[in-house]
Structure formats: C-alpha cells, structure tokens
N, C-alpha and C positions, 0 to 999 in steps of 0.2 A: 434356441439351444444355447447359443453363446451367452445370451443375457442370463439365463438360468445358471449357467456354469460360473459366470462372474459373480452373481449374487451369492451363490453357494461358497465360492472362494472368499468373498469379502466377509462372510460370517465366520468362516473357518479361521481367518487370521485376525479377527476383530480384537481378541485379547492381546495379541502382540502389538497391534496398532495403538491400543489404549496404553499399554505399558510404555511404548516409545514416546507417546505424547506426554505421559506423566513424567518420564525421565527428563525430557526436554523442558517441560514446564518447571521442574524443580531445579534445573540448572541453566537458567537463562543467561544470555550474553548480549552485550550491547552491540550496536552497529559497528562494523569493522573490527570487532573483537571476538568473532564467533569461532574461536580456535577449537574448543572442546566439542562444540556442536558439529563443526565440519568433520572432525575426527570420528564422531559418532556416526554420522551419515556415511562416511567412507567405510567404516567397519561393517555396516549393514549391507552396502553394495558389494563389498568383498565377499560376504557370506552368501550373497545371491549369485556371485560369479559375474556381476555386471561390471565391465571395465569403465573407468572414469578418468577424467583429467581435472586439474585444479585451475581455477581462474579467479582473478580479482582477489588474490590472497586466500580467502576462506571459502570461495565458491567451489562447488563440486558439480561436474557435468557428466552424468552417466549415459551410456549408449547401449541400447538393447535392440538387436535385429531379429526379426522373425526368421524362421528357417525356410520360408518360401520367398522366391526372388521378387523384388520390387524396389524401385528407386524412390518410393514415397517416404517422406520423413515428417514426423510431427513432434513438436516440443511441448513438454508439460513443465510448468514452473511452480516452485514453492519458495517462499522467503524464510529466512532462519533467525533473524535478529529480534531482540527484545527491546523493552523501553525502560527509561530511568524512572521507574515507579516502584514504590514499596507496596508489596501485596498485602491486602487486608483479609483475604480469604483464610478460613481455618479449615484446611483440607490436607490430607496426607501428602499430597504432592506440591505443597506450597513452596514457593521460591526459596532456595537456600542461599541465594546470592543477594546480600543486603542492597536494597535500593534498586534492584533490577527485577523486572517481571515480564512475562509473556502476556501482556495486556492487550495484544492485538491479534492473537490467534495464530501467530506464526509457528508455534509448536504444533498446532492442528494441521497447518499446511504442510509442514515438513514430514510429520508422521504419516499423514495421508498419502503423500507422494511416495514415501517408502513402501506403504501398503500397496499402492498402485503398481509400483515396480515389482513387488513380490507376486502379485496376481499375473502380470504380463510375463514375468520370467517363467512362470509355470505353464504358460500357454504359447510359448514361442514356436512350437511345432505347428500351431494352428493359424498363424497370421503371417502376412507378407508386409515388408516395410521396416522402418526403423523408428524407435521412440527415443527421444532425447530428454533426459530427466535433468532439469535445471534447478539445482539447489542454490539459491542466490543469497548472498550476504547483503546487509545494509540497505534494506528498503526504507528504513525510517529516517535516514540522514543523508543530506546532500553530500556529494553529487548523485547518490543513489547507486546501489550495486548493479542494477540493470544496465545503467548507462556504462559503467565500467566493463561489465561482461560483454556487452555488445561491441565496445571498442576493442576488446581482446578476442573477438571472433566467435562468440557463443552461437551466433546464428549462421555460421559457416561450417563447412567440412564435417558433416553434411549440412546443407541448408534446408531448414524445415519449411514445408508449405504452409504451416499454421502453427501458432503458439496459443496454448490454452492455459489459463490460470484460474484459481478459485480463491475466494476470501470469505472468512466467517462473517455472518450477519446476525447479530443478536436481536434484530427486529423481526426476523423470520423464524418460525417454529422449526425445530429439528425435524428432519424428514422431508423438508421442502427446499427448493433452490429458486433463484431469481435471475432473470436475464433482461438485458436491454441492448438492442441493436443501435449502432450509430454512436454519437457522442454520449459518453456516460459519466466520466469523472473530470474534474477541473484541473487546469494547470495550477501551479502554486509557486509563488514568489515570496521571499522573505524581505521585509523592509526594515531598515535600521536608520534611525534619524537622530541627529544631534543638533538641537537648537541652542544657540549661544547668544547670550546678552551680556548684561553687566549687573551683577548682584549687589545687594546692600541691605540696609535696614528697611523693613516693611513700612515703617512710619515715614520714610522719605522716598516715595516712589519716583518723584521728579528727578532724583539723582541717579536713577537706575534705568537700565533697559531690561524690562521684565520678560525673561524667556518663558515663564509660565503662561502669561497672557498671549504671547506670540504663538506658543504651542496650541493653546485653546483655539485660536483663529485657524491655525493650520489644520487641526483635527476636524473642525467643522467644515472648512472649505474643501478639504480633500474628498468628502463624501459626494460633492458635486461631480467629481470625475465619473462616479458610477451613475448618479441620478440624472445627470444632464448631458453627458457626452457618450455614454455607452448606449448601444442599440438595445432597447427594451426586450427584443427577441433573443438576445444573447446574454445568458446569465453572467453576472459579475459580482464579486464580493470583495469589499475592502474592510478589514477589521484590525484594530489596534488593541492588543491585549497587555501591553506593558508600557507604563508611563512612570518615569522616575524623575521627580523634581525634589532633590534632596536638600530642601530648605527647612524652615520651621514656621511657626505661627507669625513670627515677626522678622523672618529672614527670607529675602528673595535670593534664590540661588543664581549662580553664574550660567548654568546650563540645564537643559532638560533632555532626557534620553527616552526614545520611543522605539518599540518594536511592534511590527504588524505583519499582516499577510494580505496578498492580493491574489485572487483566483478568477479565472474565466475559462471560456471554451472557444476562443478565437485568437489565433496567434497574431494576426495583423492588429487587432484591437489591443491585444496584450502589449505590444510594443508601443502603440500610440498612448496607451494609458500610462505606461512607465514615463514617457516623455512629459505628459501633462502633469502628473503628480510631482515630479521633480521640479519642473518649472514653477508650478503654483506654490509649492512649499518654500522654495528659495526666494521667490518674489515677495511673498508675504513677510518673511523674516526680514528681508532687506528693507521693505517699505516701513517697517516698524523699528528700524535701527539695529536689528540683530543680524545673525547669519544662520544658515542652515546647511548642514551636511546631510544629504539625502542619498542613501545607498540602497540599491535593490539587488539582492542576491537571487538571480534567476534560478528557479527550481524546475520541477518536472513539467513536461508538456501535458496537454489534456489527453485523456484516454478515449480512444474510439474503437468500438467493437465493429469489425468488418461485417457488413450486412449479410452477405451470403453465408459466411462461415457461422455467424451467430444463429442464423435461421436453422442451419443444419444441426449445430450442437444442441440448440434448444429442442429440436425434434428428437434427438437421441435421448435427451433427458426426459421428455414426455413418454417416450417408449419405455425407458428404464424405470421411471418412478410413477408414471401415470400423470395425465394432464392436470389433474387436480393438485398435484404437488409441484407444479412449475408455475412461477409467478412472474408478472411484469414488474420491472423496476422503473423508478423515476430517475432523473438525473441526480447526481450526488456530487456536491461541491467540495467534498474532500478530495485528496490527491493520492496517487499511487504511482510508484516508479515503474510498474508494469506498463504504464503509458509509453515508455521508451520503446518497448517491443511493438506496441500497437502503431507507432509512427513509422516503422520500417518493415513490418511484416503483417500479413493477415492474422488478426488476433481476436480472441474472445476471453473476456474476464467476467466471470459470473459469481453469484453469491450463494454461500452455503448456509442454510438455516441452522442455528445453534441454540435457539431459545427454548426454555421449558418453564413456563410460569408456575406450574404446580410445585416445582422444586426451587423456585426463587432465582432461577438462572435467567436474569433479564438485564443485567448491567451492560452499559455501553462499552465499546472498546475504549482503550486509553484511560480506564478508570481502575482504582485499586481493587475493586470487587468483581472485575470481569472474570467470567468462567464460561464453559460451554457444556451443553448437554452432550455427553460422550457418545450417545447412540448415533449422533450425526457422523461419527467416524466410519461407520459401516457404509453410509451413503457416499461420503467423500472419496473413499478408496475405490469402490466398485464403479461408481458413476464415471469417474475420470478414466478408468480402464476401458469401460464400454465406449465412451466418447472417442478415445484414442483408436481403438480397433475399428469402429464404424467409420471414422474419418480416413483412416488408412485404406479401408476398403473402397472408399470413394476415389 
C-alpha cells in the first residue's frame, strides 16, 4: 500500500520536479557560490512548511518529523553546485550562466530531494521518525561541502542512524539503479609539483640544468609507486594531466610545472604513498642537479557503503523497482565528498540510471554535452521516499 501510494505521488509531482530540475540546470552556480540555488531550495521548503537551518554558508538542512512518535532519524543528501564548463547542449533549459554548467547531475539530485520532501511531507501522518534533508554546497571543490557541514554539526541534533545519497550514472539506463556494498569510491589527492633547474639555449645543454629531462624522469619513476609498492589487491591510480614547460624549440626553461591526482582505497597506504612520491621526486631532482617542490593537497577520503545498511536499502529498491532494475556496481576510482559522511556514519551511496540511447542521452558526466533522461526523476524521488520510510520502520 505504501509503495503504491509513493509511486502515485511521484507521478503526480513529476512535472514539478522536472520544472525544478530545468530551473536549476538553467541557473547553475559554482562551488561555494550557490546563493540563488540555496534561496530557491529554501523557498520550496518554505512552501512545504518544512523548517530548515543554514550551514556552511549556502547549505540548507530541512527537518521533517512524522506525526507518530519515534526517535529514529534518517538523513538524505543532495549536492547543489555546478562545474566550470560551457554547455554545448541545444535545449530550452540550457545554462544561462556563461562558463558554468550542471554537468554532474547535481540539478537532478537537488530537484529529486525536493520531490522526496514533497512526498514525505504529504505522508507525515503515516510515519514515525524524522527525516533530515541535507542540501549540500561545494561537492566539486576542496575542502568539500560535506566536510564543512559535518564540522558545523549536520549529523547532530538530531543524529541520524543512517545517511543515504544518490548520484546520476549515464552508464545505466533510466529506470534502473546500482549498488555496491563496502568500499566503493576512491580517496582523492591533488598533486602540485614545481621542478626547477637552470634554463638556457637548447644548443648548449651542458651549460644548463634541464628541468624538462628531470621532469621526464620523475614522471616515469613515480609510476613505480603504484606498480611496485602498492598492494595489487588495493586499487591505486596516479595520473598527471597538466605539464607546463614554457620554453621553445631552442629554449630550455628554468622550471616545469605539473599537476596530477592520486587515488586509492586504503588510508594507511595513502599516507605511505604520499611519503614515497615526495621523497622520490625530490631525490631525482637533486641527483640531477635541480630541485623539486612537491606539494600534495589532501582531498576526500574513500567512500564506504556500510554492509548491513546497503543490503537493506538495496532490498527496498528491489521491492520498489523490481529485481531486474537493480544492478551490481564495480568499484569506481572517481571521488565524492559523500565519503566524509560514510567515514563517520552508516551510509549508502547508490547510482541512479539516467541513460537513454534512443534519444542520444549517453554523454559522461563532466562533459559539455551531459544531460539526463528526465523520466529518471520519477524514480529518484519516489525511491528515496520509499527507502526513507522503510528504513525508519526498521
């Protein structure tokens, strides 16, 4: 009965959810600048009569209690920020903010959670317990909005027994969702390296200390940290995507600048890898007559889905959508600041299918052509409402 009621409500509000998503998509804001987005969310909660507080500047935390007595609390999370990408889609709801785009589906997450809040608000006479709606800023940028909100007490007063989040997945067809228990997503660290030598004429290399050659040795050697020191059973990734040696065909520059990322799923190895990379790079540079400034900006921890909670939530999804629409996920070496919640509370982070090949909606996240099959918004709102009430019932 509850399932059918939620499914009916999700269809009833579907148009409003789509409109909210399109408004947010057309008006994206970068991390730590979600002022209008935050105000929009607040206005929708005001209309529902759901009280809320602000956290981490632009974060909004709504609180809805059922009319039946219970001390059970569950938190549902959505992120609100967009990316510095120029949208290439030709759609009526195309981004109106130059160089900013919802290319990671946070417009879907936010509109979906507003839809879930709408459903649960209309059902509060039927359930016991409290639902905490976390509308979080700055998932895309360090130190991460989740980190800041946790520091400000988002998981206290009241303390949730579980935190659930969802994220769009363009590899999965709309109408389906995916789960993985245990370690799911990687930690992420940003690496900034400055290799210094002595520049000069390319025809007189003996008079110079060539930072380009030093950098080449460093780049090659650092891969041994992953291939020869990491446990093969524990995934690790080291990638450099930016190398600037601003010389010319016959000019050796004074320095070379690098940026990269390191990702893994083991905190102890993470610290050991940091030490080894820094020591190796500095040692190579010094042995070749140069110097190396190796800075690691520590980012999000790895994300772990608590086994028991994830098994329960997956079961709710199978009941709501049918087993054939609930998929197994592999580990994912991308990072998410939802990981901060998972490190301090029982958490489950699952994937919402948004793909529709027949309509050409297949682009990956973080690309200028990313979009979603909007029928997924009926799944995203109702499923999360169903999960919340089933978990509170437990």
